[in-house]
C-alpha positions as CSV (number, residue, x, y, z in Angstrom):
1,X,0.1,0.0,-0.1
2,X,1.3,3.5,-0.9
3,X,-0.1,6.9,0.2
4,X,0.6,9.9,-2.0
5,X,0.4,13.4,-1.0
6,X,0.8,16.1,-3.6
7,X,2.0,19.8,-2.9
8,X,3.5,22.8,-4.9
9,X,0.9,23.7,-7.2
10,X,-0.5,27.2,-7.4
11,X,-0.9,30.4,-9.6
12,X,1.8,31.6,-11.8
13,X,2.0,33.8,-14.8
14,X,2.9,32.2,-18.3
15,X,6.3,31.6,-18.7
16,X,7.1,31.0,-15.1
17,X,8.0,27.9,-13.3
18,X,6.6,25.5,-10.4
19,X,7.9,22.6,-9.1
20,X,5.4,19.9,-7.7
21,X,6.5,17.4,-5.0
22,X,4.6,14.1,-4.5
23,X,5.4,12.6,-0.8
24,X,4.9,8.6,-0.4
25,X,4.5,6.2,2.5
26,X,5.6,3.2,2.9
27,X,8.8,1.3,2.9
28,X,8.7,-0.1,-0.5
29,X,8.9,3.5,-2.5
30,X,11.9,2.6,-4.8
31,X,10.1,-0.6,-6.0
32,X,7.3,1.4,-7.5
33,X,7.7,3.9,-10.9
34,X,6.2,7.1,-10.4
35,X,4.2,9.3,-12.8
36,X,2.5,12.6,-12.9
37,X,-0.9,13.0,-14.9
38,X,-2.9,16.3,-15.0
39,X,-6.5,16.6,-15.6
40,X,-8.1,20.1,-17.3
41,X,-11.6,21.1,-16.7
42,X,-13.8,19.3,-18.9
43,X,-11.3,17.0,-20.1
44,X,-9.9,13.7,-19.5
45,X,-6.9,12.9,-17.2
46,X,-3.7,12.7,-19.5
47,X,-0.3,11.5,-19.0
48,X,2.4,14.0,-18.0
49,X,5.5,12.3,-17.0
50,X,7.0,9.2,-15.4
51,X,10.0,7.9,-14.2
52,X,11.6,4.4,-13.7
53,X,12.0,2.9,-9.7
54,X,15.5,3.6,-9.9
55,X,15.5,6.9,-11.7
56,X,17.4,6.2,-14.8
57,X,14.6,6.2,-17.3
58,X,12.0,8.9,-18.0
59,X,9.1,9.6,-20.5
60,X,7.2,12.6,-21.1
61,X,4.1,13.4,-23.3
62,X,5.0,15.6,-26.2
63,X,3.3,18.5,-24.8
64,X,5.6,19.0,-21.9
65,X,8.9,17.6,-23.6
66,X,11.7,19.8,-23.0
67,X,9.7,22.1,-20.7
68,X,9.0,19.6,-17.5
69,X,11.5,17.2,-16.0
70,X,10.4,14.5,-13.6
71,X,12.8,13.4,-10.8
72,X,13.2,11.4,-7.7
73,X,14.8,11.1,-4.1
74,X,14.3,7.5,-2.8
75,X,15.8,8.5,0.3
76,X,12.9,11.2,1.1
77,X,10.1,8.9,-0.8
78,X,9.4,11.6,-3.0
79,X,9.0,12.4,-6.9
80,X,9.1,15.8,-7.9
81,X,7.9,17.4,-11.4
82,X,10.0,20.7,-12.4
83,X,7.8,22.7,-14.6
84,X,9.2,25.3,-16.7
85,X,8.3,27.8,-19.3
86,X,4.6,27.4,-18.3
87,X,1.3,28.2,-20.9
88,X,-2.2,28.7,-19.9
89,X,-3.1,25.3,-21.4
90,X,-1.1,23.7,-18.7
91,X,-3.9,24.8,-16.1
92,X,-5.2,21.6,-14.7
93,X,-5.1,19.3,-11.4
94,X,-2.1,17.6,-11.3
95,X,-1.8,13.9,-9.9
96,X,0.8,12.0,-8.7
97,X,0.9,8.2,-9.0
98,X,2.4,4.7,-8.5
99,X,2.8,2.1,-10.5
100,X,4.3,-1.6,-9.1
101,X,6.4,-1.9,-12.2
102,X,9.9,-2.4,-13.8
103,X,9.1,-0.6,-17.0
104,X,7.8,3.2,-17.3
105,X,4.3,3.2,-17.9
106,X,1.9,5.7,-19.1
107,X,-0.9,3.9,-17.8
108,X,-1.9,1.1,-15.4
109,X,-1.3,3.0,-12.1
110,X,-1.8,1.3,-8.9
111,X,-2.1,4.2,-6.5
112,X,-3.0,7.9,-6.9
113,X,-2.8,11.4,-4.8
114,X,-5.6,13.9,-4.4
115,X,-4.0,16.1,-6.5
116,X,-2.8,19.9,-6.3
117,X,-4.0,23.0,-8.6
118,X,-2.2,24.6,-11.3
119,X,-3.3,27.7,-12.7
120,X,-1.0,29.6,-15.2
121,X,-2.6,33.1,-16.0
122,X,-2.0,34.8,-19.5
C-alpha cells in the first residue's frame, strides 16, 4: 500500500515555473515507477511524465517535453515535477501516481494522490 500527497501547486504567470512534489508513505517506495498526470476542466486525465523505480529512465508527453522534468529521491520517498516555461494550457489538477512496474508506464497505475491545482495566467 502506498499513500501519495502532492504539494507545490499554485498560480503562476505564463513563462513562469513551479515545482510539484509528491511525498509517498511506505517502505517500498523505491520499488515503484512514479508518474504525473493532469486533468483540465472538461477534459480527460492525461499522462504528463513518468520515472522508473531507479530514476534512470523517464518518459514525457510530447506537450511537455523540453519544459518539464521529472525526478525522484528514494531516500526521501519523494518524486518531483519541475515545470518551466509554463503555458495557460498547462492549467489543470496535477496528480501523482505509483505503479509496481519495472518499466516506465503511461497507464495502469495502482495508487493515486488527491491532486494539486496548477493555474497559469496569460
